[in-house]
C-alpha positions, 0 to 999 in steps of 0.5 A, a space after each residue: 536711048 542709052 548714054 554711057 559713061 564718057 560718051 558725048 551725046 548730041 541731039 540734032 534736027 531742025 528748029 521746033 522738032 522736039 530737041 529742047 522739049 525732050 531735054 525739058 522732059 529729061 530734067 523734069 520741067 515737062 511731063 510726057 505721055 508715055 515711056 520713062 526717063 532714067 537719070 543714073 538709075 532714077 526715074 525722073 517721074 518717080 524719083 525727081 529729087 534723086 534724079 535731079 541731083 545727078 545732073 547739071 543743066 544749062 539752058 539757052 538763056 541764062 537764068 539766075 538771081 540777078 540781085 545776088 553776086 556771082 559768088 553768092 549765087 554759086 554758093 547758094 546753088 552749092 548749098 541746095 546740092 549739099 556741097 560742103 565748104 571745102 568741096 565748094 571752094 575746090 570746085 569754085 576755084 577750079 571752074 572759075 579758072 577753067 572759064 577764065 573769070 576774074 574773081 573780083 567780078 564775081 563780087 558784083 551783082 549778076 545784074 551787072 554782068 554781060 550775057 556771056 558772063 551770066 552764061 558762064 555763071 550758069 555753066 559753073 552753077 551746073 557743075 558746082 556739085 560735080 554731077 554725073 550727067 551734064 545736060 546742055 540745051 544750046 548753052 553757048 550763045 555769047 560764050 567764047 569758043 575757046 572757053 567752050 572747048 575747054 569745058 568739054 575737054 576737061 569736064 568733071 561730069 562723066 556723061 553728056 547730053 548736048 543740044 546744038 553744040 557741034 554747029 557752034 564749034 564749027 565741026 560736024 556732029 559726027 566729029 564731035 559726038 559719040 552718039 547722035 539722035 536725029 529728030 525728024 518728022 516721022 520720029 527719031 533715028 539713033 546714030 552710033 
């Protein structure tokens, strides 16, 4: 499979068929037996650090350090990716505005946030370093649909690989995605 700059790529298929497992292999969370996965020219098995700097990832359930404030968590994530203070402040302001967050709320510990607010923090964290690829695995639970549409329309990433977004937005997969990978019992089928 190839995903090109500017394409919105979607995985579809029934539960348990392998969509999330494929994404786990893409991000280096699970090993795979055959084939290879390249992220922006880096093999995830051979060059995992380089490959991981190229993407932002959001899981279906928010995972973040709940004792940290939202701001501190985002600053921490940015530091892992080597984002300098000027770029962090620029990206932070832009993303907080895009997600309609109140900056005062980001001074509170993440453990006090609602599910949707935690997911917004994870979305910002995935984009704070301006990745080339944005990988989403059913990330929209608890989020306002208008926020989701804004992110897709004005995302700084150039490549997208998303599981189960079309159903959430109330459109068909064909209407949303440029390419679709349909998972079936006998294998995968690529639609362009």
